[in-house]
C-alpha positions in Angstrom: -16.5 5.4 11.0 -15.6 2.5 13.4 -15.2 -0.8 11.6 -14.9 -4.1 13.5 -15.2 -7.8 13.0 -16.9 -8.4 16.3 -20.7 -8.0 17.0 -20.4 -5.0 19.2 -18.1 -2.2 20.2 -16.8 -2.3 23.7 -18.1 0.6 25.9 -20.4 1.8 23.2 -24.2 1.2 22.7 -25.8 0.3 19.4 -28.9 2.6 19.2 -29.9 2.0 15.6 -29.5 -0.8 13.1 -29.4 -0.2 9.3 -28.8 -3.7 8.0 -26.2 -5.3 5.8 -23.8 -3.1 3.8 -21.2 -4.3 1.4 -18.5 -3.4 -1.1 -16.7 -5.3 -3.8 -14.2 -5.0 -6.5 -13.1 -7.4 -9.3 -9.5 -7.3 -10.3 -7.5 -9.1 -13.0 -3.9 -10.2 -12.8 -1.3 -8.0 -14.5 0.9 -9.8 -17.1 4.1 -8.4 -15.5 3.0 -9.5 -12.0 2.1 -13.0 -13.5 5.5 -13.4 -14.9 7.2 -12.4 -11.7 4.9 -14.8 -9.8 6.0 -17.6 -12.0 9.6 -17.0 -11.2 8.9 -16.7 -7.5 7.1 -20.0 -7.6 10.3 -21.6 -8.7 12.6 -20.0 -6.2 10.2 -19.2 -3.4 9.4 -16.0 -1.7 6.6 -13.5 -1.3 4.6 -12.6 -4.4 4.7 -8.8 -3.6 2.8 -7.9 -6.8 -0.1 -10.0 -5.7 0.1 -8.7 -2.1 -0.1 -5.2 -3.3 -3.1 -6.1 -5.6 -5.0 -7.7 -2.7 -4.2 -4.7 -0.4 -5.6 -2.3 -3.0 -8.6 -4.5 -3.5 -9.4 -4.7 0.2 -9.1 -0.9 0.6 -11.4 -0.2 -2.4 -14.0 -2.7 -1.2 -13.9 -1.2 2.3 -14.3 2.3 0.9 -17.4 1.2 -1.0 -18.9 -0.5 2.0 -18.1 2.6 4.2 -19.7 4.9 1.7 -22.9 2.8 1.7 -23.0 2.8 5.5 -22.5 6.6 5.7 -25.3 7.1 3.1 -27.6 5.2 5.5 -26.7 7.3 8.5 -24.4 4.8 10.2 -21.3 5.7 12.2 -20.0 2.2 12.6 -20.0 -1.2 10.9 -19.9 -4.4 13.0 -19.4 -8.1 12.2 -17.3 -7.3 9.1 -16.3 -10.3 7.0 -14.2 -10.7 3.8 -14.8 -13.1 0.9 -13.0 -13.8 -2.3 -14.1 -15.7 -5.4 -12.8 -16.4 -8.9 -14.9 -14.6 -11.5 -13.1 -15.5 -14.7 -9.7 -16.9 -15.7 -7.2 -14.5 -14.1 -9.8 -12.3 -12.4 -11.1 -12.5 -8.8 -13.7 -10.6 -6.7 -13.0 -9.4 -3.3 -16.2 -8.8 -1.3 -16.6 -7.3 2.1 -19.8 -7.0 4.2 -21.0 -6.1 7.6 -23.9 -4.6 9.6 -24.3 -0.8 9.6 -25.2 0.6 13.0 -25.4 3.9 14.9 -23.5 3.9 18.2 -23.3 6.3 21.1 
């Protein structure tokens, strides 16, 4: 599956269009990660626990979007975008969407 954030794939032709596909996941903060983040906020530095959480969330959402595209018969997803939103105190949704297409 080719996934890109541009509208087309260079040197490939889009021969079929299946519409919008998406994937999402809602994740909550972990108490241990939250405590470490509080300490890092005082002294500075990367919040590695949150970086890992976001990486896992992106991968899960992308897998869900890709599964949906494959089910439709697509072999590529173009114009991919990510979005995040707060769902509840301490929980956030990571949402990814794009256009499922067949390319040759």
